[in-house]
C-alpha positions in Angstrom: -158.3 -74.1 -9.6 -158.8 -72.1 -6.4 -159.5 -74.1 -3.2 -162.2 -72.4 -1.2 -161.0 -74.0 2.1 -157.7 -72.1 1.8 -159.3 -68.9 0.5 -161.7 -68.8 3.4 -159.0 -68.7 6.1 -158.1 -65.0 5.8 -161.6 -63.8 5.7 -162.6 -66.0 8.7 -159.7 -64.5 10.7 -160.9 -61.0 9.9 -164.5 -61.8 10.8 -163.4 -63.5 14.1 -161.3 -60.4 15.0 -164.2 -58.1 14.3 -166.6 -60.2 16.2 -164.5 -60.7 19.3 -162.0 -57.9 19.5 -163.5 -54.9 17.8 -164.4 -53.9 20.4 -163.9 -56.4 23.2 -167.3 -57.0 24.8 -167.1 -59.4 27.8 -170.8 -59.8 27.9 -170.8 -60.9 24.3 -167.9 -63.3 25.0 -170.0 -64.8 27.9 -173.1 -65.2 25.7 -171.1 -66.9 23.0 -169.5 -69.2 25.6 -173.0 -70.2 26.8 -174.0 -71.0 23.2 -170.9 -73.1 22.6 -171.3 -74.8 26.0 -174.8 -76.1 25.0 -173.6 -77.0 21.5 -170.8 -79.1 22.9 -167.1 -79.2 22.4 -165.8 -76.6 24.9 -162.2 -76.5 26.0 -161.9 -80.3 25.6 -160.1 -80.9 28.8 -161.0 -83.5 31.4 -161.4 -82.0 34.8 -159.3 -83.3 37.6 -160.3 -83.4 41.3 -159.0 -80.9 43.7 -157.6 -83.8 45.6 -156.6 -82.1 48.8 -156.1 -84.3 51.8 -157.5 -82.4 54.8 -156.8 -83.2 58.4 -159.6 -83.4 61.0 -160.1 -80.0 62.6 -162.6 -78.9 65.2 -164.2 -82.3 66.0 -164.2 -86.0 65.0 -166.3 -87.3 62.1 -168.6 -89.1 64.6 -169.5 -85.9 66.5 -173.1 -85.0 65.3 -173.8 -82.6 68.2 -173.0 -79.6 66.1 -175.0 -80.6 63.0 -178.2 -78.6 62.8 -181.2 -80.8 63.6 -183.2 -79.6 60.6 -180.4 -80.8 58.3 -180.3 -84.1 60.1 -184.1 -84.5 59.7 -184.0 -83.6 56.0 -181.2 -86.1 55.2 -182.8 -88.8 57.3 -186.2 -88.5 55.7 -184.7 -88.4 52.2 -182.6 -91.5 53.0 -185.6 -93.4 54.4 -187.7 -92.5 51.4 -185.0 -93.8 49.0 -184.6 -97.0 50.9 -188.3 -97.8 50.5 -187.5 -98.6 46.9 -185.6 -101.6 45.6 -182.0 -101.1 44.3 -183.1 -102.1 40.8 -185.9 -99.5 40.8 -183.4 -96.8 42.0 -180.9 -97.7 39.3 -183.5 -97.7 36.6 -184.9 -94.4 37.8 -181.4 -92.9 37.8 -180.7 -94.1 34.3 -184.0 -92.7 33.0 -183.4 -89.4 34.6 -179.9 -89.2 33.1 -181.2 -90.2 29.7 -183.9 -87.6 29.8 -181.5 -84.9 30.9 -179.1 -85.8 28.1 -182.0 -85.6 25.6 -182.9 -82.2 27.0 -179.4 -81.0 26.6 -179.3 -82.4 23.0 -182.5 -80.6 22.2 -181.2 -77.3 23.5 -177.9 -77.8 21.7 -179.8 -78.4 18.4 -181.6 -75.0 18.8 -178.3 -73.4 19.8 -176.8 -74.5 16.5 -179.1 -72.0 14.7 -178.6 -69.4 17.4 -174.8 -69.6 17.0 -175.0 -69.2 13.2 -177.4 -66.3 13.4 -175.3 -64.6 16.1 -172.1 -64.8 14.0 -173.8 -63.8 10.7 -175.3 -60.7 12.4 -172.4 -60.2 14.8 -175.1 -59.6 17.3 -175.7 -62.2 20.0 -179.3 -62.4 21.2 -179.8 -65.8 22.8 -183.5 -65.5 23.9 -184.7 -63.9 20.7 -183.0 -66.3 18.4 -183.8 -69.3 20.5 -187.5 -68.6 20.4 -187.3 -67.8 16.7 -185.6 -71.0 15.7 -187.0 -73.4 18.2 -188.9 -75.4 15.7 -185.9 -75.6 13.4 -183.9 -76.9 16.3 -186.5 -79.5 17.1 -186.4 -80.7 13.5 -182.6 -80.9 13.8 -182.9 -82.8 17.1 -185.2 -85.4 15.5 -182.8 -85.7 12.5 -179.9 -86.3 14.9 -181.9 -88.9 16.8 -182.7 -90.8 13.6 -179.0 -90.6 12.5 -177.9 -91.8 16.0 -180.3 -94.8 15.9 -179.0 -95.6 12.4 -175.4 -95.4 13.6 -176.2 -97.7 16.4 -177.9 -100.2 14.1 -175.0 -100.0 11.7 -172.6 -100.8 14.5 -174.7 -103.8 15.6 -174.9 -105.1 12.0 -171.1 -104.8 11.4 -170.2 -106.2 14.9 -172.4 -109.3 14.8 -170.4 -111.2 12.1 -167.2 -110.4 14.1 -168.8 -111.8 17.3 -169.9 -115.0 15.5 -166.5 -115.3 13.9 -164.6 -115.2 17.2 -167.0 -117.5 18.9 -168.0 -115.2 21.7 -171.7 -115.7 21.0 -171.4 -119.5 21.5 -168.8 -119.9 24.2 -168.6 -116.5 25.9 -165.6 -114.3 26.3 -164.1 -116.5 29.0 -163.4 -119.3 26.5 -161.8 -117.1 23.9 -158.1 -117.5 23.2 -155.6 -114.7 23.1 -155.7 -114.5 19.3 -159.5 -114.4 19.2 -159.6 -111.6 21.8 -157.1 -109.6 19.9 -159.1 -110.1 16.7 -162.2 -109.0 18.5 -160.6 -105.9 19.9 -159.0 -104.9 16.6 -162.2 -105.6 14.7 -164.3 -103.4 17.0 -161.8 -100.6 16.8 -161.9 -100.7 13.0 -165.7 -100.7 13.0 -165.8 -97.7 15.4 -163.2 -95.9 13.3 -165.2 -96.4 10.1 -168.4 -95.3 11.8 -166.7 -92.2 13.3 -165.5 -91.2 9.8 -169.0 -91.7 8.3 -170.6 -89.8 11.2 -168.1 -87.0 10.8 -169.0 -86.7 7.1 -172.7 -86.7 7.8 -172.1 -84.1 10.6 -170.2 -81.9 8.1 -173.2 -82.0 5.7 -175.6 -81.1 8.5 -173.4 -78.2 9.5 -173.7 -76.9 6.0 -177.5 -77.5 6.0 -178.0 -75.3 9.1 -177.2 -72.0 7.5 -178.8 -73.2 4.2 -182.0 -73.9 6.1 -181.8 -70.5 7.8 -181.2 -68.3 4.8 -183.2 -70.2 2.1 -186.3 -70.4 4.3 -186.4 -74.2 4.0 -186.6 -77.1 6.4 -183.4 -78.8 7.7 -184.3 -81.9 5.7 -184.7 -80.0 2.5 -181.5 -78.0 3.1 -179.6 -81.2 3.7 -180.9 -82.6 0.4 -179.8 -79.4 -1.4 -176.3 -79.6 0.2 -176.0 -83.3 -0.9 -177.1 -82.2 -4.4 -174.4 -79.5 -4.5 -171.9 -82.1 -3.3 -172.6 -84.3 -6.3 -171.9 -81.3 -8.6 -168.7 -80.1 -6.8 -167.4 -82.9 -4.6 -163.7 -82.0 -5.1 -164.0 -78.8 -3.1 -165.6 -80.7 -0.2 -163.0 -83.4 -0.1 -160.2 -80.8 0.1 -162.4 -78.9 2.7 -162.4 -82.0 4.9 -158.6 -82.3 4.7 -158.1 -78.6 5.3 -160.5 -78.6 8.3 -158.6 -81.5 9.8 -155.4 -79.5 9.6 -157.1 -76.4 11.1 -158.6 -78.5 13.9 -155.2 -79.9 14.8 -153.6 -76.5 14.8 -156.4 -75.0 16.8 -156.4 -77.9 19.2 -152.7 -77.4 20.0 -153.3 -73.7 20.6 -156.4 -74.3 22.9 -154.4 -77.1 24.7 -151.6 -74.6 25.6 -153.9 -71.8 26.7 -156.2 -74.3 28.4 -153.3 -75.9 30.4 -152.4 -72.5 31.7 -156.1 -71.9 32.6 -156.3 -75.3 34.3 -153.3 -74.5 36.5 -154.5 -71.1 37.5 -158.1 -72.2 38.1 -157.1 -75.3 40.0 -154.9 -73.3 42.4 -157.7 -70.7 43.0 -160.3 -73.5 43.6 -158.0 -75.3 45.9 -157.4 -72.1 47.9 -161.2 -71.6 48.1 -161.7 -75.2 49.2 -159.1 -75.0 51.9 -160.5 -71.7 53.3 -164.1 -73.1 53.3 -163.1 -76.4 54.8 -161.3 -74.8 57.8 -164.1 -72.2 58.1 -166.8 -74.9 58.2 -164.7 -77.2 60.5 -164.6 -74.5 63.1 -168.4 -74.6 63.6 -169.5 -78.0 62.2 -168.5 -81.7 62.5 -166.6 -83.3 59.6 -169.8 -85.2 58.4 -171.7 -82.0 58.0 -168.7 -80.3 56.4 -168.5 -82.9 53.7 -172.3 -82.8 53.1 -172.0 -79.0 52.6 -169.1 -79.6 50.2 -171.1 -81.7 47.8 -173.0 -78.7 46.2 -169.8 -76.6 46.5 -167.9 -79.1 44.4 -170.7 -79.3 41.9 -170.6 -75.5 41.5 -166.8 -75.6 41.1 -167.1 -78.3 38.5 -169.6 -76.2 36.5 -167.3 -73.2 36.8 -164.4 -75.3 35.6 -166.3 -76.5 32.5 -167.5 -73.0 31.8 -163.9 -71.6 32.0 -162.6 -74.3 29.7 -165.4 -73.6 27.2 -164.6 -69.9 27.5 -161.0 -70.6 26.5 -162.0 -72.7 23.5 -164.8 -70.4 22.4 -162.7 -68.1 20.1 -161.6 -71.2 18.2 -165.1 -72.4 17.7 -166.1 -68.9 16.5 -163.2 -69.0 14.0 -164.1 -72.5 12.8 -167.7 -71.5 12.3 -166.8 -68.3 10.4 -164.5 -70.4 8.3 -167.3 -72.8 7.5 -169.7 -70.0 6.6 -167.1 -68.3 4.4 -166.4 -71.5 2.6 -170.2 -72.1 2.2 -170.5 -68.6 0.6 -168.1 -69.6 -2.1 -169.2 -73.2 -2.6 -173.0 -73.0 -2.4 -175.3 -70.6 -4.3 -176.7 -68.9 -1.2 -176.9 -65.3 -0.2 -175.8 -65.3 3.5 -176.4 -61.8 4.9 -173.0 -61.5 6.6 -172.6 -58.4 8.8 -169.5 -57.3 6.8 -170.8 -58.0 3.3 -172.7 -54.8 2.7 -170.7 -51.8 3.9 -172.8 -49.5 1.7 -175.8 -50.1 3.9 -176.1 -47.6 6.7 -175.7 -48.9 10.3 -179.2 -47.8 11.1 -180.6 -49.9 8.2 -178.5 -53.0 8.7 -180.7 -54.6 11.3 -183.8 -53.9 9.2 -182.1 -55.4 6.1 -181.0 -58.5 8.0 -184.5 -59.0 9.3 -185.9 -58.8 5.8 -183.3 -61.2 4.5 -184.2 -63.9 7.1 -188.0 -63.3 7.2 -190.2 -66.1 5.8 -191.5 -65.7 2.3 -195.1 -64.8 2.1 
């Protein structure tokens, strides 16, 4: 019996090489990086601070004489406006803003899932065109993920409640727990999170299959997910081996990205540190330290965004390979005609785009 997860590796490597290196198109790399950035799971590295300790230069921190009056007025008015609200109101407002921002990113990421698949299948990255085309499919995927997220949270609460009652934390509080009870609580919560993570990973795997099925069978994401689950009941052995194989591939790819990413972190960190030092001494020559640090806030934010983008750029080829591997496996496992860019060499280049449009057009 042939295992599709193994058979798909060689073809996925070929498709990745064709997509990214034949020829090398920097603009294409940047667009794929943007897509991966919104989907999530970039380089996978936590950013560290630039941590330089700068000496005072060109004035003490209490010297406001060289701060532009307009800047002082803006900061003062903004501060007074904020202070007119209670601390609880400000905290709630900040939490709501962060929550809405994360929801917006999740919505964009859901649409980008379809953009990513279509870009790789066509080997032609058109973010705006595909985004508008698959916006409603992305919204449906976003709603599905919200439902699954709420279900996961509910499952965690249901599984954790007996543990909380068993250890007595509900009755006496954590301060009254003994060492054995605290250890039991910690180990139990870890076990629950581990089980939920495995189940969530399995569900996520089925959803990843459902995305191209939804695209190229002209069905909703819910119908596509149902079809994938139906195929799983008929041929579950291939999927179980697929999960094991993907875990091995993820570990190997993670090691490679970690090595390349570490080098990128060192180089980028040195460059940003040099820029920070130059800017600090430049600003310090004309402004007081307080104004310098105020100006550095947006600069550090921009540097953080650049850092995240570079780490995503480093990890992007691995994400492309893993997606091509999934699509190649799906071609073998699920009865679906995915119009891959390299599958129909007999079609002329001038007719390829027209054929792909016909293959993905809604049925009349």
